[in-house]
ZAVEXFI-57430 format. One record per residue: x, y, z of N, C-alpha, C, O in turn. Coordinates in Angstrom, 1 decimal. Layout:
N
R,X,Y,Z,X,Y,Z,X,Y,Z,X,Y,Z
...
***
This chain:
75
R,72.9,108.4,103.6,74.2,109.6,104.0,73.3,110.3,104.9,72.2,109.7,105.1
R,73.4,111.5,105.6,72.3,112.4,106.0,72.9,113.3,104.9,73.8,113.6,104.1
R,71.2,113.9,105.6,71.0,115.5,104.7,71.8,116.3,105.3,71.9,116.2,106.6
R,72.6,117.4,104.5,73.1,118.4,105.2,73.3,119.2,103.9,72.8,118.8,102.9
R,73.8,119.9,103.9,74.7,121.1,103.5,76.1,120.9,103.4,76.7,120.4,104.3
R,76.8,121.3,102.0,78.4,121.3,102.3,78.9,121.6,103.1,79.6,120.9,103.7
R,78.7,122.6,103.3,79.3,123.2,104.6,78.7,122.8,106.5,79.3,123.3,107.4
R,78.2,122.4,106.6,78.3,121.4,107.6,79.0,120.8,108.3,79.7,120.0,107.7
R,79.3,120.8,110.2,80.3,120.7,110.2,79.9,118.9,110.5,78.7,118.5,110.5
R,80.9,118.2,110.8,81.1,116.4,111.0,81.8,116.4,112.5,82.9,116.8,112.9
R,80.5,115.7,113.2,81.2,116.0,114.9,82.9,114.8,115.0,83.6,114.8,116.0
R,83.2,114.1,113.9,84.0,113.6,114.4,84.5,112.3,113.3,83.7,111.4,112.9
R,86.1,112.5,112.8,86.4,111.6,111.9,85.4,111.0,111.7,84.5,111.5,111.2
R,85.4,109.6,112.2,84.9,107.9,111.6,83.5,108.5,111.1,82.9,107.9,110.2
R,82.8,109.7,111.7,81.7,110.1,111.2,82.0,111.0,109.5,81.6,110.7,108.4
R,82.5,111.6,109.8,83.5,112.4,108.4,84.3,110.9,107.0,84.5,110.9,105.8
R,84.4,110.0,107.8,84.9,109.7,106.7,83.8,108.1,106.5,84.0,107.4,105.5
R,82.9,108.0,107.5,81.0,106.9,106.6,80.7,107.0,105.6,80.4,106.3,104.6
R,80.7,109.0,106.1,79.8,109.0,105.2,80.3,110.1,104.0,79.5,110.8,103.5
R,81.7,110.0,103.7,82.4,110.5,102.4,81.9,108.9,102.2,80.9,108.6,101.6
R,82.7,107.9,102.8,82.9,106.8,101.7,80.8,106.0,101.2,80.5,105.0,100.6
R,80.0,106.8,101.7,78.6,106.3,101.3,78.7,108.1,100.5,78.2,108.5,101.5
R,78.8,108.7,100.0,79.1,109.7,99.4,79.8,109.0,97.7,79.3,108.5,96.7
R,80.6,109.1,98.0,81.7,108.2,96.9,80.7,107.1,96.1,80.1,107.3,95.0
R,80.5,105.8,97.0,79.5,104.8,96.3,78.0,105.4,96.3,77.2,104.5,96.4
R,77.5,106.4,96.3,76.7,106.8,96.1,76.5,107.5,93.6,75.8,107.4,92.6
R,78.1,108.1,94.2,78.4,109.1,93.1,78.7,107.8,92.3,78.0,108.0,91.3
R,79.3,106.6,92.3,79.7,105.4,91.8,78.0,104.9,91.6,77.9,104.6,92.8
R,77.5,104.8,91.4,76.7,104.2,91.2,75.7,104.6,90.3,74.8,104.0,89.8
R,76.2,105.7,90.4,75.3,106.9,88.7,74.0,106.5,88.7,73.5,105.9,89.7
R,73.2,107.0,87.4,71.8,107.4,87.4,70.9,108.6,88.5,69.7,108.7,89.0
R,72.5,109.9,88.6,71.8,111.4,89.6,72.1,111.8,88.0,72.5,111.5,86.9
R,71.4,113.2,89.0,71.4,114.3,87.7,72.2,115.3,87.6,72.5,115.9,88.6
R,72.8,115.6,86.6,74.1,116.3,87.3,74.4,117.4,88.1,75.4,117.7,88.7
R,72.9,118.2,88.0,73.1,119.1,89.7,73.4,118.3,91.2,74.4,118.4,91.9
R,71.6,116.9,91.5,72.6,116.0,91.9,73.9,115.8,92.3,74.3,116.3,93.3
R,74.5,115.3,91.7,76.2,114.7,91.5,77.4,115.5,91.9,78.5,115.3,92.4
R,76.7,116.8,91.5,77.6,117.8,91.6,77.6,118.5,92.8,78.5,119.1,93.3
R,76.1,118.2,93.4,76.0,118.8,95.3,76.6,117.7,96.2,77.1,117.9,97.3
R,76.4,116.3,95.5,76.9,115.2,96.6,78.5,115.1,96.2,79.0,114.2,97.0
R,79.9,115.8,95.1,80.2,116.5,94.7,81.1,117.0,95.8,81.9,116.4,96.6
R,80.8,118.2,95.6,80.5,118.8,96.6,80.9,118.5,98.5,81.9,119.0,99.1
R,80.0,117.8,98.8,79.8,117.4,100.2,80.9,116.6,99.9,81.7,116.7,100.9
R,81.3,115.8,98.9,82.7,114.7,99.5,84.0,115.9,99.2,84.7,116.2,100.2
R,84.2,116.5,98.2,85.2,117.6,98.9,85.7,118.1,100.2,86.9,118.0,100.7
R,84.2,118.7,100.9,84.5,119.4,102.3,84.7,118.0,102.6,85.8,117.7,102.7
R,83.7,117.1,103.0,83.9,115.9,103.5,85.6,115.0,104.4,86.1,114.6,105.5
R,85.7,114.9,102.3,87.5,114.7,102.5,88.6,116.2,103.3,89.9,116.1,103.5
R,87.6,117.5,103.5,89.1,118.0,103.7,88.4,117.9,105.5,89.3,117.9,106.4
R,87.0,117.7,105.8,87.1,117.5,107.4,88.0,116.5,107.7,88.3,116.6,108.9
R,88.6,115.1,106.9,89.1,114.5,108.0,90.0,115.2,107.6,90.0,116.3,108.2
R,91.1,115.3,106.5,92.1,115.9,106.6,92.6,116.9,107.9,93.7,116.8,108.4
R,91.5,117.7,108.1,91.9,118.4,109.3,92.0,117.5,111.0,92.7,117.6,112.1
R,91.1,116.7,110.7,91.2,115.5,111.8,92.5,115.0,111.8,93.2,115.0,112.9
R,92.9,114.5,110.2,94.2,113.1,110.9,95.4,114.7,111.4,96.1,114.7,112.4
R,95.3,115.8,110.5,96.6,116.9,110.6,96.5,117.0,112.1,97.5,117.2,112.7
R,95.4,116.8,112.7,95.0,117.4,113.7,96.0,115.8,115.1,96.9,116.0,115.9
R,95.5,114.8,114.7,96.3,114.0,114.9,97.9,113.2,114.7,98.7,112.6,115.3
R,97.6,113.8,113.3,99.4,113.5,113.6,99.8,114.7,114.7,100.3,114.4,115.9
R,99.7,115.7,114.3,100.6,117.0,115.6,100.3,116.1,116.9,101.3,115.9,117.6
R,99.6,115.9,117.1,99.6,115.6,118.4,100.1,114.0,118.6,99.7,113.2,119.5
R,100.8,113.9,118.0,101.9,112.4,118.0,102.9,112.6,117.9,103.8,111.9,118.4
R,102.9,113.4,117.2,104.6,114.6,117.2,104.8,115.8,118.6,106.0,115.7,119.1
R,104.4,116.3,119.0,104.3,116.9,120.5,104.5,115.4,121.4,105.4,115.4,122.1
R,103.8,114.3,121.3,104.2,113.1,122.0,105.3,112.6,121.9,105.9,112.0,122.8
R,105.8,112.7,120.8,106.8,111.9,121.0,107.7,112.9,121.2,108.6,112.4,121.8
R,107.9,114.4,120.8,108.8,114.9,121.1,109.0,115.0,122.8,110.0,115.1,123.5
R,108.0,114.9,122.9,107.9,115.4,124.5,108.5,113.8,125.4,109.1,113.8,126.5
R,108.3,112.5,124.6,108.7,111.5,125.0,110.6,111.9,124.8,111.5,111.9,125.7
R,110.6,112.4,123.2,112.7,112.7,123.4,113.1,113.8,124.4,114.3,113.8,124.6
R,112.6,114.6,124.9,112.4,115.2,125.9,112.9,115.2,127.3,113.7,115.8,128.1
R,111.7,113.8,127.5,112.3,113.1,129.2,113.4,112.2,128.7,114.4,112.1,129.4
R,113.4,111.4,127.5,114.7,110.2,127.4,116.3,111.1,127.6,117.3,110.6,128.2
R,116.1,112.9,126.7,117.8,112.8,126.9,118.0,113.9,127.9,118.9,114.8,127.8
R,116.6,113.7,129.5,117.5,114.0,131.3,117.8,113.3,131.2,118.6,112.9,132.1
***
């Protein structure tokens, strides 16, 4: 996992997803202090939100493409 603040942006969906998986694995393994666990949990929440933004954008692009295809088919 990369060391960064909870507010740091992630460039791609894949990077965010991979880092989120690493955060979850680290939290599940245990052995962290409460402060370390909370910091990682906050990072995980941020990464989940980043993933959702990427997925929302992809969903919007697909809907736009489908609408354009439907418009072309009706012409």
